C-alpha positions in Angstrom: 0.0 0.0 0.0 1.4 3.4 -1.0 -1.5 5.8 -0.5 -3.9 6.3 2.4 -6.8 6.6 -0.1 -6.4 2.8 -0.6 -7.7 2.5 3.0 -10.9 4.5 2.0 -11.3 2.7 -1.2 -11.1 -0.7 0.3 -13.6 0.1 3.0 -16.0 1.8 0.6 -15.9 -1.3 -1.6 -16.7 -3.5 1.4 -19.1 -1.3 3.3 -20.5 1.4 0.9 -23.6 2.0 3.1 -22.0 1.9 6.5 -21.6 5.1 8.5 -18.0 6.2 8.2 -18.0 9.5 10.1 -20.7 11.2 12.2 -20.8 14.5 14.0 -23.4 16.3 16.1 -25.4 17.2 13.0 -24.2 15.2 10.0 -23.4 11.7 9.0 -21.8 10.2 5.9 -21.4 6.6 4.6 -18.2 5.3 3.2 -19.8 5.6 -0.3 -20.8 9.2 0.4 -17.4 10.2 1.7 -15.8 8.7 -1.3 -18.0 10.4 -3.8 -17.7 13.8 -2.2 -13.9 13.5 -1.8 -13.5 12.7 -5.6 -15.5 15.8 -6.5 -13.3 17.9 -4.2 -10.2 16.2 -5.5 -11.0 17.0 -9.2 -11.5 20.6 -8.3 -8.4 20.8 -6.1 -6.3 19.4 -8.9 -7.3 22.3 -11.2 -6.5 24.9 -8.5 -3.3 23.8 -6.9 0.1 22.4 -8.0 0.8 18.8 -7.1 2.1 18.0 -3.6 1.5 21.6 -2.4 -0.2 22.2 0.9 -3.9 23.2 0.9 -5.1 25.1 3.9 -8.5 24.1 5.5 -10.0 26.7 7.7 -13.0 24.9 9.2 -14.2 23.5 12.6 -13.8 19.7 12.9 -16.8 18.0 11.3 -17.7 15.3 8.8 -17.3 17.9 6.0 -13.7 18.7 7.1 -12.8 15.0 6.8 -14.3 15.0 3.3 -12.1 18.0 2.4 -9.0 16.2 3.8 -9.6 13.2 1.5 -10.5 15.4 -1.4 -7.2 17.4 -1.0 -5.4 14.0 -1.1 -7.3 12.8 -4.2 -6.2 16.1 -5.8 -2.5 15.1 -5.3 -1.9 17.6 -2.4 -1.5 17.6 1.3 -3.8 19.2 3.8 -3.3 21.4 6.9 -6.1 22.4 9.2 -6.2 26.0 10.5 -8.3 26.4 13.7 -10.6 29.5 13.2 -10.3 30.1 16.9 -6.6 30.8 16.7 -5.3 34.4 16.8 -5.1 36.0 13.4 -1.4 36.6 13.8 -0.6 33.0 14.3 -2.9 31.9 11.3 -1.1 34.4 9.0 2.3 33.1 10.3 1.3 29.6 9.4 0.0 30.6 6.0 3.2 32.6 5.2 5.2 29.4 6.2 3.1 27.1 4.0 2.4 29.5 1.1 -0.7 27.5 -0.1 -2.2 28.3 -3.4 -5.7 27.4 -2.2 -7.5 27.8 1.2 -10.7 25.8 1.6 -13.4 27.1 4.1 -17.1 27.0 4.6 -19.8 29.7 4.6 -19.5 30.2 8.4 -15.8 31.2 8.0 -15.5 32.5 4.5 -15.5 36.2 5.4 -12.9 35.6 8.2 -10.7 33.6 5.7 -10.8 36.5 3.2 -9.9 39.0 5.9 -6.6 37.3 6.6 -3.4 38.9 5.7 -2.2 36.1 3.3 -3.5 36.2 -0.3 -4.5 33.0 -2.1 -7.6 31.5 -3.7 -10.2 31.2 -1.1 -12.7 28.4 -2.0 -16.1 27.5 -0.3 -16.7 23.8 0.4 -20.0 23.9 -1.4 -18.4 25.1 -4.6 -15.9 22.2 -4.5 -18.6 19.6 -4.3 -20.8 20.9 -7.2 -18.7 19.4 -10.0 -18.4 16.0 -11.6 -15.5 13.8 -10.6 -12.9 13.4 -13.4 -11.9 9.8 -12.9 -9.2 9.9 -15.6 -7.6 12.9 -14.0 -7.7 11.4 -10.6 -6.1 8.1 -11.9 -3.4 10.1 -13.6 -2.7 11.9 -10.2 -2.5 8.5 -8.4 -0.2 7.1 -11.2 2.3 9.9 -10.3 2.0 9.5 -6.6 4.7 8.2 -4.3 4.6 6.7 -0.8 6.9 9.4 0.3 4.4 12.2 -0.8 3.3 14.5 2.0 -0.1 13.8 3.5 -0.7 16.5 6.2 1.1 19.3 8.0 0.4 19.9 11.7 1.7 23.0 13.2 3.1 22.8 16.7 4.5 25.4 19.1 8.0 26.3 18.3 10.7 27.2 21.0 11.4 30.4 19.1 7.7 31.5 19.3 7.2 30.7 15.7 4.9 27.6 14.9 6.7 24.7 13.3 4.9 22.7 10.6 5.6 18.9 11.0 5.0 17.3 7.6 4.1 13.7 7.5 4.1 11.3 4.5 1.6 8.6 3.4 4.2 5.8 4.1 4.7 6.9 7.6 1.0 6.9 8.4 0.4 3.5 6.7 3.3 2.0 8.6 2.1 3.2 11.9 -1.7 2.6 11.5 -1.2 -0.9 10.3 0.7 -1.7 13.5 -1.5 0.5 15.8 -4.8 -1.1 14.8 -3.3 -4.7 15.1 -1.8 -4.1 18.5 -4.9 -2.2 20.0 -7.3 -4.7 18.4 -9.3 -2.2 16.4 -11.7 -3.7 13.9 -14.7 -2.9 11.6 -16.9 -3.5 14.7 -15.5 -0.4 16.5 -17.0 3.0 17.1 -14.2 5.4 17.8 -15.0 8.5 19.8 -12.9 11.3 18.5 -11.8 13.8 21.2 -8.7 15.4 19.5 -8.7 18.5 17.4 -8.0 17.8 13.7 -4.7 19.7 13.9 -3.4 17.5 16.6 -1.9 14.1 15.6 -4.0 12.1 18.0 -6.8 12.6 15.5 -4.7 10.9 12.8 -5.1 7.8 14.8 -8.9 8.3 15.0 -9.3 9.1 11.3 -7.0 6.5 9.7 -7.8 3.7 12.2 -11.5 4.2 11.2 -11.0 4.0 7.4 -8.3 1.3 7.5 -10.6 -1.1 9.3 -14.0 0.1 8.0 -15.0 1.3 11.5 -17.2 4.2 12.5 -15.9 7.5 13.9 -18.1 9.7 16.2 -16.9 13.3 16.3 -17.5 14.4 19.9 -18.5 18.1 20.1 -15.8 20.1 22.0 -18.3 21.7 24.3 -19.2 18.3 25.9 -15.9 18.1 27.7 -17.1 20.9 29.9 -20.4 19.1 30.5 -19.5 15.5 31.8 -23.0 14.4 32.0 -23.7 15.2 28.4 -20.5 13.6 27.4 -21.4 10.3 29.1 -24.8 10.5 27.4 -23.1 10.9 24.0 -20.7 8.0 24.6 -23.5 5.8 25.6 -26.1 6.9 23.0 -23.5 6.6 20.1 -22.3 3.2 21.5 -18.7 4.2 21.4 -16.2 1.3 21.9 -12.9 2.9 21.5 -11.3 6.1 23.1 -8.0 7.4 21.8 -7.8 10.5 24.0 -5.4 12.8 25.7 -4.9 12.1 29.4 -6.6 15.4 30.4 -9.8 14.4 28.5 -10.0 11.1 30.5 -9.4 13.1 33.7 -12.4 15.4 33.0 -14.7 12.4 33.5 -13.0 11.2 36.7 -12.6 14.7 38.2 -16.3 15.5 37.8 -17.4 12.0 38.8 -19.0 11.2 35.4 -19.1 7.5 36.2 -21.5 8.2 39.1 -24.0 9.6 36.4 -23.6 6.9 33.8 -21.2 4.2 32.6 -20.6 3.8 28.9 -20.5 0.0 29.0 -19.7 -0.6 25.3 -16.2 0.9 25.7 -13.6 -1.9 25.3 -10.4 0.0 24.4 -8.9 3.1 26.1 -5.7 4.5 24.6 -4.1 7.5 26.2 -1.1 9.7 25.6 0.3 13.3 25.7 1.0 13.5 29.5 1.7 11.2 32.4 -1.6 9.5 33.4 -2.5 10.1 37.1 -2.8 6.6 38.6 -5.7 7.6 40.8 -7.6 8.5 37.7 -6.5 5.4 35.7 -7.8 3.2 38.6 -11.2 4.9 38.7 -11.4 4.1 34.8 -10.3 0.5 35.3 -12.7 0.1 38.4 -15.7 1.3 36.3 -14.8 -0.3 33.0 -12.9 -3.5 34.1 -13.5 -5.3 30.8 -11.8 -2.6 28.8 -8.2 -2.9 27.6 -5.9 0.1 28.4 -2.8 1.3 26.5 -0.3 3.9 27.4 1.3 5.2 24.1 4.1 7.7 23.7 5.6 9.7 21.0 6.0 13.3 19.6 4.3 14.5 16.5 7.6 14.3 14.6 7.5 10.5 14.6 3.9 10.1 13.4 1.7 9.9 16.5 3.6 7.4 18.6 6.6 5.2 18.7 6.1 3.0 21.9 3.1 1.3 23.6 2.4 -0.3 26.8 -0.6 -2.6 27.4 -1.7 -2.2 31.1 -2.4 -5.6 32.6 -1.4 -5.2 36.3 -2.6 -2.8 39.0 -0.7 0.4 39.6 -0.7 2.4 42.8 -0.1 6.1 43.2 3.6 6.8 43.0 4.3 3.9 40.5 5.4 4.7 37.1 3.4 3.4 34.2 5.9 2.3 31.5 5.8 3.6 27.9 6.7 0.2 27.0 8.1 -1.2 23.7 8.5 0.2 20.2 5.9 -0.2 17.6 7.0 -2.5 14.8 9.2 -0.7 12.2 10.5 1.8 14.6 13.7 1.8 16.6 13.6 3.6 19.9 16.8 3.8 22.0 18.4 5.9 24.8 21.6 8.0 24.5 23.4 9.4 27.6 24.9 12.9 27.7 28.1 11.6 26.0 25.9 10.0 23.3 26.6 6.5 24.5 24.0 3.8 24.0 22.0 2.8 27.1 21.0 -0.8 26.8 18.0 -2.5 28.4 20.3 -4.3 30.8 21.4 -0.8 32.1 18.3 -0.8 34.3 17.5 2.6 35.8 20.1 4.6 33.8 18.6 7.6 32.3 19.1 8.9 28.8 17.4 10.8 26.0 14.8 8.9 23.9 15.9 8.9 20.2 13.8 7.4 17.3 14.5 6.2 13.8 12.6 4.1 11.3 9.8 4.4 8.8 7.6 6.6 10.8 9.8 9.6 11.1 8.1 12.6 9.6 9.5 14.5 6.6 10.7 17.3 8.8 9.6 20.9 9.3 7.9 22.5 6.3 9.8 25.3 4.8 12.2 25.3 7.7 15.4 23.6 6.7 17.4 24.9 9.7 15.2 23.5 12.4 14.8 20.3 10.4 18.5 19.9 10.3 18.8 20.6 14.1 16.2 18.1 15.2 16.5 15.3 12.5 20.2 14.3 12.8 22.6 11.5 11.8 22.7 8.7 14.4 25.8 9.3 16.3 26.2 5.5 16.9 26.4 5.0 13.1 29.2 6.5 11.0 29.0 4.0 8.1 25.9 5.3 6.2 23.1 7.8 6.5 20.6 7.0 9.3 18.4 9.9 10.3 17.1 10.0 13.9 14.8 12.3 15.9 16.0 13.4 19.2 12.8 13.9 21.3 14.2 15.9 24.3 12.5 13.5 26.6 14.2 11.4 29.2 13.6 7.8 30.0 15.2 4.6 31.5 14.6 0.8 31.2 12.9 -1.0 34.1 13.7 -4.5 35.3 11.2 -5.9 32.7 13.0 -4.1 29.9 10.2 -1.6 29.3 11.0 2.0 28.7 9.7 4.4 31.4 9.4 8.1 30.7 10.7 10.4 33.4 10.6 14.0 32.2 11.5 16.5 29.5 15.1 17.6 29.4 13.9 21.1 29.8 12.0 20.1 32.9 15.3 19.5 34.6 16.3 22.4 36.8 19.2 23.5 39.0 17.9 24.6 42.3 19.8 25.3 45.5 22.9 23.7 43.9 21.0 20.5 43.1 19.9 19.0 39.7 16.2 18.3 40.1 13.6 16.6 37.8 10.2 18.2 38.3 8.6 15.0 37.2 10.0 13.2 40.3 8.2 15.9 42.5 5.0 15.2 40.6 5.2 11.6 41.2 5.6 12.1 44.9 2.7 14.5 45.1 0.6 11.8 43.2 0.7 9.7 46.3 -0.8 12.3 48.6 -4.3 11.8 49.9 -6.7 14.6 48.9 -4.9 15.4 45.7 -6.5 14.7 42.3 -3.9 16.0 39.9 -0.8 18.2 39.9 1.7 20.2 37.9 5.1 21.3 39.1 6.9 24.2 37.5 10.0 26.3 38.2 10.0 30.1 38.4 13.6 30.9 37.3 13.3 34.6 38.2 12.3 33.9 41.7 14.2 30.7 42.0 11.2 28.9 43.4 9.5 25.6 42.7 5.7 26.0 42.3 3.3 23.0 42.9 -0.3 23.5 41.3 -2.9 21.0 42.3 -6.6 20.1 42.2 -8.0 18.6 45.4 -8.9 19.1 49.0 -5.5 18.7 50.7 -3.8 21.7 52.3 -0.2 22.7 52.1 0.8 21.2 55.4 -0.7 17.8 54.4 1.1 17.8 51.1 4.4 18.7 52.6 4.1 16.0 55.2 3.3 13.4 52.6 6.1 14.2 50.1 8.7 14.7 52.8 8.6 11.0 53.3 10.2 10.4 49.9 11.7 13.7 48.9 14.7 15.6 50.4 14.1 19.2 51.6 15.7 20.9 48.6 13.0 19.2 46.3 10.0 20.4 48.5 8.1 23.1 46.4 8.4 26.7 47.8 4.9 27.6 46.7 1.7 25.5 46.6 -1.3 26.7 44.7 -4.7 25.0 45.0 -6.8 25.6 41.9 -10.3 24.5 41.0 -9.5 23.1 37.5 -6.3 23.1 35.4 -6.4 25.3 32.3 -6.0 23.0 29.2 -4.6 23.7 25.7 -6.9 22.8 22.9 -5.0 19.6 22.6 -6.0 18.6 26.1 -2.8 19.1 27.9 -2.2 21.1 31.0 -1.6 24.8 29.8 1.6 25.5 31.6 2.1 28.8 29.8 -1.3 30.0 31.1 -0.2 29.0 34.7 3.0 30.9 34.3 1.2 34.0 33.1 -1.3 33.9 35.9 0.9 33.0 38.9 4.5 33.8 38.0 4.1 37.6 37.6 
């Protein structure tokens, strides 16, 4: 298989009348998605050069997915722009991509035309009016390569400028084939989509769906602030599979969603993005004991995930859930500060997670300098070209040979003359009674460690608890009890917002 459209075409042939995607207001069968995408693809091919990015300024919906596949039929790659993002950020992304075409809908057309970047702005309805040119689409496919770009997801850059991670067809196919097999996803599954479409977790939702002939239910964003409605949605739509950010799972447990209703059809729960608080995991496992749980790890630059761990034993607060073993086709290894290999038998020795293999992305779009800095030659191999991605994350091997994530390299601090990993403080706090979730950060200007937490515990109780395992120099200087953690649109704790609110 060389093109992700082969997934769609295979499932369309097998299940033409089956619902492929459904949102709050619209549903589309595999046959309908295929027909609409081919119309869009025919139009896109006449408007944009091959393999160029096409910007898509729409909210996530069934129609947005049809645009994605249409862009691919047209021989191009897609990139979703979130209409809620600041205009300055959207213009920066457009200037980086330089698309010839921007697809939008009636709701956002005026906004799209008001942006500072000039290109052809096309309404979704216009793209779907024509007749598909099957000969032209076949010619486009004949010229396609498995290395062609599929999508661009823009992530935050350390310089303040968004970086566009560009991922090819081959990488997605390699990953999805392994992911669906390991997680046991089949045509009988109903996947509940939580992730925004410009976040790579949604890639697992969309392509697991079409590769297996499953159904994907697009959960409205607003439901994640109304847990009772969210539980109703999961039950009423008979969702079987959740591939969610950790914070999304914690919304249900924090607000006691299981006390209201249990979505008993759920059989697979896959989480990623942050360390899963074990208290929350145990609530999920207690209420859905028949479900299978997976902890998956990996940055956007390696196409979704590079390791997985199937949870089969009970964990207690303070334990570390491994990130596990590499997915097939990916090599994941640790390098120490002198760039020496850390082997699985070197139990407990920490190093940076590095990744090579078929799932590496194509780099950062229109950004050769940052691509060269992040995607480098394997220092262990001086015999031939072998590109690796250095994640900036630290991990070690446990006694079972599983990888265990510890922290980001940039979460290591120097405080009172000691090198401290903020993740270790978070693990100690996780054991404390009366604490639901925590986040530890360092204020460099004030030279203080801040602990933010949700729960009923007071500062004295928390200090007494963590003093049992942490030395004095690791005890946070400031504790802040907050009602609910602010979250990024991707469902992670918004650390920057915490800094702005409490560090100044």
